[in-house]
Backbone as numpy.savetxt, mean C-alpha at the origin, in Angstrom:
# Nx Ny Nz CAx CAy CAz Cx Cy Cz
-9.16 -7.32 -11.85 -9.19 -7.92 -10.54 -9.42 -6.83 -9.50
-9.93 -7.23 -8.35 -10.17 -6.29 -7.26 -9.35 -6.69 -6.05
-8.76 -5.67 -5.40 -8.08 -5.88 -4.13 -8.69 -4.92 -3.12
-8.63 -5.31 -1.86 -9.10 -4.45 -0.78 -7.89 -3.80 -0.13
-7.97 -2.50 0.07 -6.87 -1.76 0.70 -7.37 -1.18 2.01
-6.59 -1.38 3.07 -6.89 -0.78 4.37 -5.85 0.30 4.64
-6.35 1.46 5.02 -5.52 2.62 5.29 -5.50 2.86 6.80
-4.35 2.70 7.42 -4.24 2.88 8.87 -3.49 4.17 9.21
-3.88 4.79 10.34 -3.24 5.98 10.90 -3.12 7.10 9.87
-1.91 7.54 9.55 -1.71 8.66 8.62 -2.34 8.38 7.26
-2.36 7.12 6.85 -2.93 6.79 5.54 -4.44 6.96 5.53
-5.07 6.74 6.68 -6.50 7.03 6.82 -6.74 8.52 6.62
-5.89 9.34 7.23 -6.03 10.79 7.09 -5.81 11.23 5.65
-4.88 10.61 4.96 -4.60 10.98 3.57 -5.72 10.52 2.62
-6.21 9.31 2.82 -7.21 8.75 1.91 -8.64 9.13 2.30
-8.84 9.57 3.53 -10.17 9.91 4.04 -11.12 8.72 4.09
-10.54 7.53 4.19 -11.33 6.31 4.32 -10.48 5.25 4.99
-11.12 4.30 5.63 -10.40 3.20 6.26 -10.15 2.05 5.29
-11.11 1.84 4.38 -11.02 0.67 3.50 -11.62 1.00 2.15
-11.02 0.45 1.09 -11.53 0.67 -0.25 -11.23 -0.54 -1.13
-12.13 -0.80 -2.06 -11.86 -1.79 -3.10 -11.28 -1.07 -4.30
-10.22 -1.64 -4.85 -9.54 -1.01 -5.98 -9.47 -2.01 -7.12
-9.86 -1.56 -8.29 -9.81 -2.38 -9.50 -8.44 -2.19 -10.15
-7.79 -3.30 -10.46 -6.47 -3.29 -11.08 -6.45 -4.27 -12.24
-5.57 -4.05 -13.21 -5.43 -5.03 -14.28 -4.74 -6.30 -13.76
-5.01 -7.43 -14.36 -4.34 -8.67 -13.98 -2.83 -8.49 -14.10
-2.12 -9.05 -13.14 -0.66 -8.96 -13.15 -0.12 -7.71 -12.49
-0.99 -6.88 -11.90 -0.55 -5.64 -11.26 0.30 -5.95 -10.03
1.19 -5.03 -9.73 2.09 -5.16 -8.58 1.68 -4.17 -7.48
2.32 -4.29 -6.34 2.10 -3.34 -5.25 2.46 -1.93 -5.73
3.53 -1.80 -6.49 3.91 -0.49 -7.05 2.83 0.08 -7.94
2.21 -0.76 -8.76 1.09 -0.32 -9.61 -0.07 0.16 -8.75
-0.35 -0.58 -7.68 -1.43 -0.20 -6.77 -1.17 1.17 -6.17
0.07 1.44 -5.77 0.38 2.75 -5.17 0.11 3.88 -6.15
0.40 3.68 -7.42 0.12 4.70 -8.43 -1.38 4.98 -8.51
-2.18 3.91 -8.47 -3.64 4.07 -8.52 -4.13 4.79 -7.26
-3.59 4.43 -6.11 -4.01 5.08 -4.86 -3.66 6.57 -4.88
-2.49 6.91 -5.43 -2.10 8.31 -5.55 -3.10 9.08 -6.41
-3.51 8.48 -7.53 -4.44 9.14 -8.44 -5.84 9.22 -7.85
-6.27 8.16 -7.22 -7.66 8.08 -6.74 -7.88 8.80 -5.41
-6.89 8.76 -4.52 -7.09 9.29 -3.18 -6.23 10.51 -2.86
-4.91 10.37 -2.96 -4.03 11.46 -2.55 -2.60 11.13 -3.00
-1.97 12.05 -3.75 -0.60 11.78 -4.21 0.42 11.69 -3.08
0.05 12.10 -1.90 0.98 12.02 -0.77 1.07 10.63 -0.17
0.25 9.69 -0.63 0.34 8.32 -0.11 1.72 7.74 -0.45
2.10 7.79 -1.72 3.42 7.28 -2.13 4.55 8.11 -1.53
4.37 9.42 -1.49 5.41 10.29 -0.93 5.67 9.96 0.53
4.63 9.57 1.24 4.76 9.21 2.64 5.43 7.85 2.81
5.06 6.89 1.96 5.56 5.51 2.06 6.96 5.30 1.52
7.31 6.00 0.45 8.53 5.68 -0.30 9.64 6.69 -0.08
10.88 6.18 -0.13 12.04 7.07 -0.10 12.44 7.43 -1.53
13.52 8.15 -1.68 13.95 8.60 -3.01 14.36 7.45 -3.93
14.69 6.30 -3.36 15.10 5.14 -4.16 13.90 4.27 -4.55
12.70 4.76 -4.33 11.46 4.02 -4.60 11.33 2.76 -3.76
11.99 2.76 -2.61 11.82 1.69 -1.64 11.01 2.22 -0.48
10.61 1.35 0.40 9.83 1.79 1.56 10.71 2.57 2.52
10.16 3.66 3.05 10.86 4.41 4.10 11.03 3.51 5.32
12.07 3.76 6.08 12.33 2.96 7.27 11.14 3.03 8.22
10.70 1.88 8.68 9.60 1.79 9.63 8.24 1.62 8.99
8.09 2.02 7.73 6.81 1.87 7.02 6.72 0.46 6.47
5.49 -0.01 6.30 5.32 -1.37 5.81 4.05 -1.48 4.97
4.06 -2.43 4.08 2.89 -2.80 3.29 2.71 -4.30 3.47
1.53 -4.69 3.89 1.20 -6.10 4.05 0.29 -6.54 2.92
0.56 -7.72 2.39 -0.33 -8.35 1.42 -0.78 -9.66 2.06
-2.06 -9.74 2.33 -2.64 -10.90 3.01 -1.90 -11.22 4.30
-1.55 -10.15 5.05 -0.93 -10.32 6.35 0.56 -10.53 6.35
1.18 -10.52 5.18 2.63 -10.75 5.09 3.32 -9.54 4.48
4.39 -9.10 5.12 5.12 -7.93 4.65 5.69 -8.16 3.25
5.62 -7.11 2.43 6.22 -7.21 1.09 7.74 -7.32 1.19
8.32 -6.99 2.35 9.76 -7.17 2.55 10.15 -8.65 2.42
9.21 -9.54 2.72 9.46 -10.97 2.64 9.00 -11.55 1.31
8.55 -10.67 0.43 8.15 -11.08 -0.92 9.09 -10.39 -1.90
8.54 -9.69 -2.86 9.37 -9.01 -3.86 9.25 -7.50 -3.76
9.01 -6.99 -2.56 8.90 -5.54 -2.37 7.78 -4.96 -3.21
8.04 -3.83 -3.83 7.02 -3.18 -4.65 6.69 -3.96 -5.92
7.53 -4.93 -6.25 7.27 -5.78 -7.43 6.41 -7.00 -7.08
5.95 -7.09 -5.84 5.07 -8.19 -5.43 3.80 -8.15 -6.25
3.50 -9.26 -6.91 2.29 -9.34 -7.73 1.07 -9.53 -6.85
-0.02 -8.88 -7.26 -1.27 -8.99 -6.54 -2.22 -9.91 -7.28
-3.15 -10.51 -6.54 -4.15 -11.40 -7.11 -5.54 -10.92 -6.71
-6.52 -11.33 -7.47 -7.90 -10.98 -7.18 -8.24 -11.40 -5.75
-8.83 -10.47 -4.99 -9.24 -10.77 -3.62 -8.19 -10.52 -2.56
-6.99 -10.11 -2.95 -5.95 -9.83 -1.96 -6.34 -8.66 -1.07
-5.80 -8.68 0.16 -5.98 -7.57 1.08 -4.62 -6.92 1.30
-4.56 -5.62 1.07 -3.33 -4.85 1.23 -3.54 -3.86 2.37
-2.58 -3.81 3.29 -2.66 -2.89 4.42 -1.45 -1.97 4.39
-1.70 -0.67 4.48 -0.62 0.32 4.53 -0.40 0.70 5.99
0.84 0.50 6.46 1.17 0.71 7.88 2.27 1.75 8.05
2.04 2.72 8.95 3.11 3.65 9.30 4.00 3.02 10.36
5.10 3.70 10.72 5.93 3.18 11.81 5.10 3.08 13.09
5.37 2.04 13.85 4.64 1.82 15.10 5.59 2.12 16.24
5.14 2.94 17.13 5.98 3.28 18.28 5.14 3.27 19.55
5.79 3.40 20.61 5.08 3.44 21.88 6.02 3.08 23.00
5.45 2.98 24.14 6.35 2.69 25.23 5.66 2.09 26.40
């Protein structure tokens, strides 16, 4: 299956691209996707997103089809062919 990944802000700098199609085996999870992104683009993608407990760092987010994985099954969220995944850093401003 193929999913589209969008890399925003720091993730754009790490991956050197804004968007990529990634081939994954059927039944792959968001966690599986992160492993592939580390291998294909930059191992610092997971290091930036995840804390020592393999959960998302505070303020960071991953969206699957516009919905945060926090409202699904976290890194165990299953992906489907054609899904869009967005990696988001903390958003700040004033």
